[in-house]
Backbone as CSV, one residue per row, in Angstrom:
resi,resn,N_x,N_y,N_z,CA_x,CA_y,CA_z,C_x,C_y,C_z
1,UNK,81.421,-41.273,38.996,81.548,-41.064,39.869,82.142,-41.106,41.113
2,UNK,82.328,-40.495,41.709,83.135,-41.462,43.179,82.388,-41.433,43.771
3,UNK,82.348,-42.050,45.122,81.649,-41.483,46.420,82.223,-40.622,47.211
4,UNK,83.201,-40.525,47.071,83.152,-38.561,47.152,82.510,-37.644,46.697
5,UNK,82.534,-37.570,45.533,81.459,-36.848,44.256,79.839,-36.754,44.696
6,UNK,79.443,-38.342,44.959,78.401,-38.614,45.251,78.388,-38.097,47.099
7,UNK,78.658,-38.271,47.222,78.617,-37.171,48.814,78.662,-35.627,48.886
8,UNK,78.681,-35.867,48.250,79.194,-33.950,48.193,77.885,-33.530,47.331
9,UNK,77.578,-33.916,46.856,76.094,-33.913,45.507,75.130,-34.499,46.632
10,UNK,74.405,-35.045,46.951,74.090,-35.399,48.506,74.391,-34.004,49.543
11,UNK,75.049,-33.748,49.951,74.812,-32.862,51.018,74.570,-31.667,50.350
12,UNK,74.928,-31.529,48.947,74.611,-30.081,48.859,73.161,-30.020,48.192
13,UNK,72.168,-31.143,47.611,70.810,-31.812,47.803,70.309,-31.498,48.930
14,UNK,70.517,-31.840,50.002,70.528,-31.282,51.405,69.862,-30.062,52.328
15,UNK,71.135,-29.655,51.322,71.457,-27.818,52.031,70.936,-26.654,51.285
16,UNK,70.092,-27.409,50.138,69.193,-26.786,48.979,68.135,-26.241,49.638
17,UNK,67.132,-27.912,50.029,65.741,-28.592,50.690,65.302,-27.257,51.749
18,UNK,66.712,-27.309,52.287,67.219,-26.878,53.879,67.235,-25.461,53.877
19,UNK,67.507,-25.132,52.155,67.186,-23.506,52.370,65.648,-23.261,51.913
20,UNK,65.078,-24.317,51.730,63.582,-24.045,50.448,63.079,-23.765,51.452
21,UNK,63.409,-25.174,53.140,62.586,-25.074,53.604,61.988,-23.580,54.704
22,UNK,63.600,-23.897,55.426,63.581,-22.527,56.000,62.996,-20.873,56.136
23,UNK,63.300,-20.769,54.328,63.614,-19.816,54.154,62.190,-19.549,52.762
24,UNK,61.779,-20.285,52.647,60.743,-20.098,51.120,59.425,-20.507,51.442
25,UNK,59.617,-21.084,51.871,57.855,-22.437,51.881,57.559,-22.124,53.027
26,UNK,57.780,-22.432,54.434,58.032,-23.457,55.618,56.719,-21.553,56.197
27,UNK,55.726,-22.140,57.222,54.492,-20.816,57.346,55.157,-19.868,57.413
28,UNK,54.994,-18.477,57.926,55.332,-17.680,58.740,54.930,-16.872,59.263
29,UNK,54.871,-17.377,60.794,53.567,-16.887,61.731,54.507,-15.844,62.665
30,UNK,55.317,-15.259,61.908,56.339,-14.485,62.571,55.005,-12.757,62.186
31,UNK,54.682,-12.884,61.150,54.529,-12.132,59.930,52.900,-11.847,60.189
32,UNK,52.154,-11.110,60.395,51.094,-10.707,60.196,50.527,-10.838,58.769
33,UNK,49.165,-11.507,59.373,48.552,-12.347,57.372,47.801,-10.788,56.987
34,UNK,48.042,-10.259,55.846,46.924,-9.188,55.233,45.168,-9.537,55.318
35,UNK,44.221,-8.463,55.628,42.919,-9.126,55.511,42.983,-8.828,54.161
36,UNK,42.016,-9.606,53.445,41.376,-10.031,51.674,40.030,-8.522,52.204
37,UNK,40.878,-7.822,50.995,39.939,-6.602,50.845,39.023,-7.053,49.888
38,UNK,37.616,-6.385,51.161,36.563,-6.479,49.703,35.902,-6.458,48.823
39,UNK,34.878,-7.031,48.646,34.616,-6.419,47.052,33.970,-5.720,46.695
40,UNK,34.321,-4.496,45.523,33.323,-3.331,45.125,32.399,-3.347,45.176
41,UNK,31.508,-4.780,44.645,29.790,-4.202,45.503,29.728,-5.408,46.663
42,UNK,28.944,-4.947,47.730,28.888,-6.171,48.763,27.784,-6.870,48.920
43,UNK,27.102,-6.488,48.150,26.232,-6.748,48.416,25.080,-8.573,47.252
44,UNK,24.940,-9.262,47.209,24.963,-9.499,46.287,23.957,-9.140,45.100
45,UNK,24.233,-9.996,43.583,24.021,-9.256,42.544,23.044,-9.346,41.706
46,UNK,21.688,-10.128,43.312,20.086,-10.199,43.496,19.339,-9.210,43.801
47,UNK,20.369,-8.483,44.384,19.904,-6.694,45.411,19.814,-5.630,44.552
48,UNK,20.557,-5.446,43.176,20.616,-4.701,42.778,18.984,-4.147,42.293
49,UNK,18.829,-3.073,41.833,17.743,-2.250,41.046,18.014,-1.662,39.803
50,UNK,19.971,-0.628,39.732,19.842,0.358,38.838,21.267,0.140,38.953
51,UNK,21.917,0.633,37.581,23.162,1.114,37.519,23.223,2.571,36.193
52,UNK,24.006,3.096,36.749,24.077,4.730,36.236,25.660,4.638,35.939
53,UNK,25.586,4.495,34.074,27.103,4.723,33.799,27.236,6.389,33.162
54,UNK,28.487,7.199,33.910,28.318,8.594,33.025,29.403,8.790,32.419
55,UNK,29.358,8.896,31.581,31.220,9.033,30.963,30.618,10.021,29.694
56,UNK,31.491,11.358,29.940,31.979,11.883,27.930,29.631,13.094,27.840
57,UNK,29.710,12.743,28.920,28.165,13.754,28.731,27.130,12.453,28.359
58,UNK,27.931,11.194,28.210,25.907,10.140,27.891,26.392,9.374,29.627
59,UNK,25.097,9.355,29.230,25.097,8.129,30.521,24.393,7.247,30.366
60,UNK,24.185,6.194,30.455,23.865,4.469,30.376,23.051,3.609,31.585
61,UNK,21.679,3.926,31.351,21.516,3.109,32.985,20.689,2.062,31.912
62,UNK,20.400,1.145,33.689,19.969,-0.217,33.737,19.303,-0.518,34.729
63,UNK,18.320,-0.110,34.138,17.056,-0.464,35.812,16.444,-2.041,35.478
64,UNK,16.446,-2.974,36.540,15.672,-3.834,36.641,14.539,-3.782,36.298
65,UNK,13.912,-4.735,35.899,12.558,-4.678,35.713,12.024,-6.214,35.085
66,UNK,10.662,-6.784,36.153,10.952,-8.259,35.474,11.853,-9.191,35.751
67,UNK,12.323,-8.939,36.580,14.031,-9.687,36.566,15.118,-9.506,35.006
68,UNK,14.478,-8.667,33.752,15.401,-8.160,33.610,16.123,-6.785,33.174
69,UNK,17.023,-6.722,32.129,17.692,-5.468,32.190,16.778,-4.248,31.202
70,UNK,16.563,-2.785,31.665,16.035,-2.193,29.950,16.765,-1.100,30.805
71,UNK,16.730,-0.037,29.800,17.604,1.511,29.949,15.816,1.830,30.752
72,UNK,16.147,3.587,30.320,15.828,4.825,30.893,14.516,4.924,30.647
73,UNK,14.225,4.374,28.405,13.417,3.954,27.909,12.653,2.937,28.104
74,UNK,12.563,1.812,28.691,12.179,0.191,28.791,12.639,-0.340,27.382
75,UNK,13.813,-0.530,26.728,14.179,-0.820,25.948,15.464,-2.067,26.766
76,UNK,15.147,-3.139,26.283,16.033,-4.281,26.531,17.007,-4.224,26.675
77,UNK,18.015,-4.923,27.817,19.730,-4.415,27.183,19.901,-5.921,26.293
78,UNK,20.980,-6.019,25.263,20.991,-6.991,24.691,22.308,-7.950,25.337
79,UNK,21.973,-9.417,25.747,23.238,-10.488,26.234,23.804,-9.735,27.477
80,UNK,24.915,-10.575,28.604,23.973,-10.392,29.856,25.341,-9.683,30.249
81,UNK,25.726,-8.837,29.918,26.776,-8.214,30.200,26.504,-6.908,31.214
82,UNK,25.033,-6.957,31.539,25.056,-5.715,33.124,24.914,-6.817,33.505
83,UNK,24.880,-8.077,33.873,25.269,-9.320,34.898,26.685,-9.141,35.308
84,UNK,27.270,-9.553,33.555,28.625,-10.086,33.900,29.327,-9.116,35.058
85,UNK,29.057,-7.482,34.576,29.748,-6.353,35.100,29.327,-6.650,36.585
86,UNK,28.084,-6.894,36.751,27.545,-7.252,38.720,27.863,-8.461,39.116
87,UNK,28.718,-9.478,38.664,29.509,-10.121,38.680,30.751,-9.877,39.092
88,UNK,31.553,-9.441,38.189,33.293,-8.486,38.358,32.601,-8.134,39.828
89,UNK,31.702,-6.885,39.824,32.568,-6.318,40.784,32.235,-6.517,41.717
90,UNK,31.284,-7.766,42.144,31.288,-8.662,43.530,32.173,-9.743,43.882
91,UNK,33.037,-9.527,43.108,34.454,-10.286,43.354,35.357,-9.709,43.463
92,UNK,35.407,-8.782,42.924,36.546,-7.108,42.483,36.886,-6.813,44.033
93,UNK,38.136,-6.678,44.202,38.666,-5.852,45.263,39.719,-5.025,45.147
94,UNK,39.524,-4.376,45.827,41.012,-3.198,45.372,42.394,-3.821,45.326
95,UNK,42.815,-3.910,44.650,44.477,-4.503,44.867,45.699,-3.955,45.626
96,UNK,45.451,-2.453,45.925,46.451,-1.922,46.578,45.649,-0.143,46.222
97,UNK,45.799,0.677,47.399,45.561,1.721,47.814,46.869,2.105,47.109
98,UNK,46.686,3.099,45.916,48.530,3.747,45.397,48.435,4.974,45.910
99,UNK,47.743,5.589,45.971,47.650,7.144,46.819,46.603,7.318,47.582
100,UNK,47.031,7.646,48.898,46.196,7.791,49.924,46.302,9.259,49.665
101,UNK,46.996,10.073,49.191,45.968,11.581,48.779,46.696,12.334,48.656
102,UNK,46.619,12.573,47.176,47.003,12.156,45.856,47.262,13.990,45.621
103,UNK,48.049,14.848,45.784,47.739,15.675,45.579,47.466,16.378,43.438
104,UNK,47.437,15.415,42.704,46.699,15.829,41.774,46.429,14.321,41.474
105,UNK,44.946,14.446,41.296,44.353,13.344,41.417,44.445,13.238,39.764
106,UNK,44.076,13.961,38.762,44.997,13.944,37.538,45.561,13.052,36.820
107,UNK,46.399,12.848,37.165,47.561,12.085,38.201,46.959,11.075,36.685
108,UNK,45.609,10.581,38.025,45.440,8.450,37.965,43.829,8.903,36.822
109,UNK,43.790,10.078,35.955,42.777,10.371,35.426,41.795,10.468,36.338
110,UNK,41.697,10.930,36.861,40.607,11.525,38.379,40.345,12.554,37.504
111,UNK,38.875,13.693,36.941,39.011,14.518,36.749,37.185,15.476,36.569
112,UNK,37.422,16.355,36.680,36.185,16.780,37.489,34.814,15.840,36.080
113,UNK,35.298,15.405,34.770,34.653,14.390,33.681,34.723,13.365,34.213
114,UNK,35.669,12.636,35.019,35.869,11.052,34.972,34.345,9.740,35.151
115,UNK,34.637,9.081,34.228,33.258,7.969,34.478,33.383,8.511,35.769
116,UNK,32.035,8.313,36.111,31.236,7.289,37.477,30.443,6.361,37.767
117,UNK,30.485,5.344,37.989,29.293,4.003,37.626,29.384,3.783,39.585
118,UNK,27.177,4.164,39.254,26.991,4.552,40.417,25.563,2.997,40.506
119,UNK,25.850,2.005,41.242,25.042,0.166,41.286,24.259,1.052,42.657
120,UNK,22.914,0.576,42.765,22.356,1.207,43.595,21.111,0.036,44.091
121,UNK,20.472,-0.284,44.668,19.015,-0.912,45.387,18.208,-0.488,45.019
122,UNK,17.527,-1.387,45.092,15.960,-0.148,45.713,15.883,0.631,46.007
123,UNK,15.035,1.001,45.447,14.130,3.008,46.162,15.848,3.738,46.162
124,UNK,16.438,3.140,45.960,17.554,4.276,45.166,19.266,4.133,45.856
125,UNK,19.325,3.448,47.460,20.076,2.790,48.327,21.719,2.820,47.756
126,UNK,22.053,3.752,47.899,23.374,3.449,46.807,23.823,1.978,47.308
127,UNK,24.918,1.511,46.310,25.405,0.518,46.804,26.871,1.025,47.202
128,UNK,26.856,1.094,46.160,28.515,1.767,45.196,28.255,2.884,43.987
129,UNK,29.994,3.839,44.981,29.421,4.636,43.701,31.358,4.667,43.462
130,UNK,31.335,4.769,41.840,32.822,4.543,41.729,33.464,5.803,40.819
131,UNK,34.393,6.558,40.188,35.504,6.912,39.677,36.098,6.631,39.251
132,UNK,35.882,6.546,38.094,37.079,5.424,37.059,37.901,6.552,36.020
133,UNK,39.512,5.892,36.544,40.271,7.042,36.063,40.922,6.445,34.832
134,UNK,42.292,6.347,34.586,43.426,5.663,33.194,43.643,4.211,34.296
135,UNK,44.427,3.696,32.872,44.743,3.010,33.387,46.014,2.378,33.031
136,UNK,46.825,1.444,34.666,48.272,1.638,34.636,48.533,1.712,33.759
137,UNK,50.027,1.978,34.020,51.726,1.703,32.913,51.472,0.176,32.417
138,UNK,50.825,0.101,33.194,50.978,-1.750,32.296,49.665,-2.307,32.180
139,UNK,49.130,-1.620,32.024,47.314,-1.935,31.554,46.925,-2.891,32.695
140,UNK,47.581,-4.059,33.126,46.700,-4.903,34.127,45.926,-3.957,35.569
141,UNK,44.804,-3.036,35.465,44.855,-2.487,36.488,44.299,-0.768,36.588
142,UNK,43.181,-1.070,36.869,41.823,0.664,36.868,42.718,1.648,37.687
143,UNK,42.915,2.968,37.886,43.307,3.379,38.535,41.516,4.068,38.883
144,UNK,41.263,4.027,40.418,39.762,4.295,40.874,39.799,5.419,42.445
145,UNK,38.077,5.685,42.561,38.383,6.231,43.453,36.744,6.707,44.137
146,UNK,36.732,5.478,45.565,35.733,5.515,45.759,35.097,6.579,46.134
147,UNK,33.614,6.856,46.088,32.923,8.042,45.666,33.038,9.203,47.379
148,UNK,33.815,10.456,47.284,33.902,10.411,48.959,35.473,10.427,49.909
149,UNK,36.254,8.975,49.097,37.371,8.963,49.944,38.063,9.782,48.424
150,UNK,39.216,9.889,49.853,40.340,10.577,48.324,41.680,9.623,47.881
151,UNK,41.170,8.880,48.372,42.095,7.230,48.036,41.938,7.558,47.055
152,UNK,43.786,7.369,45.914,43.307,6.348,44.385,43.542,5.037,45.042
153,UNK,43.167,3.971,44.246,43.238,2.663,44.837,43.177,1.961,43.014
154,UNK,43.546,0.914,42.950,43.696,-0.448,41.874,42.971,-0.951,41.487
155,UNK,42.434,-0.871,40.891,40.908,-3.008,40.554,41.626,-3.121,39.464
156,UNK,41.077,-4.334,39.382,41.553,-4.842,37.759,41.398,-4.672,37.077
157,UNK,42.072,-4.625,35.804,41.720,-4.445,34.143,40.191,-4.776,34.137
158,UNK,39.878,-5.595,34.249,39.108,-6.340,34.295,37.757,-5.657,34.079
159,UNK,37.038,-4.576,34.912,36.999,-3.614,35.085,36.276,-3.009,33.557
160,UNK,37.395,-2.444,32.833,37.241,-1.216,32.341,37.164,-2.861,31.189
161,UNK,37.062,-4.805,30.721,36.498,-4.968,29.494,34.908,-4.974,29.809
162,UNK,34.807,-5.262,31.291,33.029,-5.444,31.463,32.245,-3.698,30.557
163,UNK,33.330,-2.732,31.732,32.703,-1.992,31.019,32.662,-1.620,29.548
164,UNK,33.090,-1.924,29.173,33.471,-1.810,27.343,32.623,-2.880,27.051
165,UNK,32.238,-3.900,27.655,31.072,-5.171,26.814,29.663,-3.862,27.055
166,UNK,29.887,-3.274,28.355,28.198,-2.854,28.756,28.098,-2.132,27.705
167,UNK,29.024,-0.960,27.500,29.059,0.044,26.824,28.569,-0.580,25.312
168,UNK,29.305,-2.034,24.687,28.289,-1.846,23.651,27.363,-3.470,23.835
169,UNK,26.945,-3.133,24.971,24.598,-3.871,25.045,24.144,-2.776,24.891
170,UNK,24.553,-2.350,25.406,23.081,-0.665,25.422,22.668,-0.481,24.654
171,UNK,21.585,-0.753,24.727,20.466,-0.683,23.778,20.415,0.139,22.931
172,UNK,20.209,0.636,22.210,20.038,1.303,20.592,19.741,2.866,20.962
173,UNK,18.515,2.491,21.200,18.473,4.391,21.978,19.586,4.610,22.829
174,UNK,19.226,6.139,22.383,20.608,7.166,23.962,20.095,6.575,24.925
175,UNK,20.622,6.679,25.891,19.939,6.414,27.308,20.891,8.179,27.633
176,UNK,19.134,8.236,28.852,19.503,9.722,29.705,19.495,10.025,30.566
């Protein structure tokens, strides 16, 4: 390679590095930084006293008694599914607002018989009430709606997995 060819390659490399710095890597001082959305469950898991999951005419109940989770009849829950769900809710934030005012909530799987997850503190104080819709087309998230709100949000698909674990860990006796 000649000196002239080497000089052209060095100039090209310098131009590419300048582009990367100016267009891609340099902090964008002019852009407003988006605020991080708060987690769905804004309290520590230790503050939760009860979880209700109502779906398809079935109701799963988890009540904290003496540091352990039991169902409404006092049967113990298997494994750590309840604690794992609470840990997930404590770190899971809405990814985005999909539709601020949906004309057809059923397009997102949000209908009158939609599964509902309620998380409560002691004395029945509601900490979270979430309507859970269908998965998004890519199966990377779930459509959901916080109780009392019209807007449809997208949350991570990890919630679907945690709810499956919860269903599988339910005590053998039917919850009601």
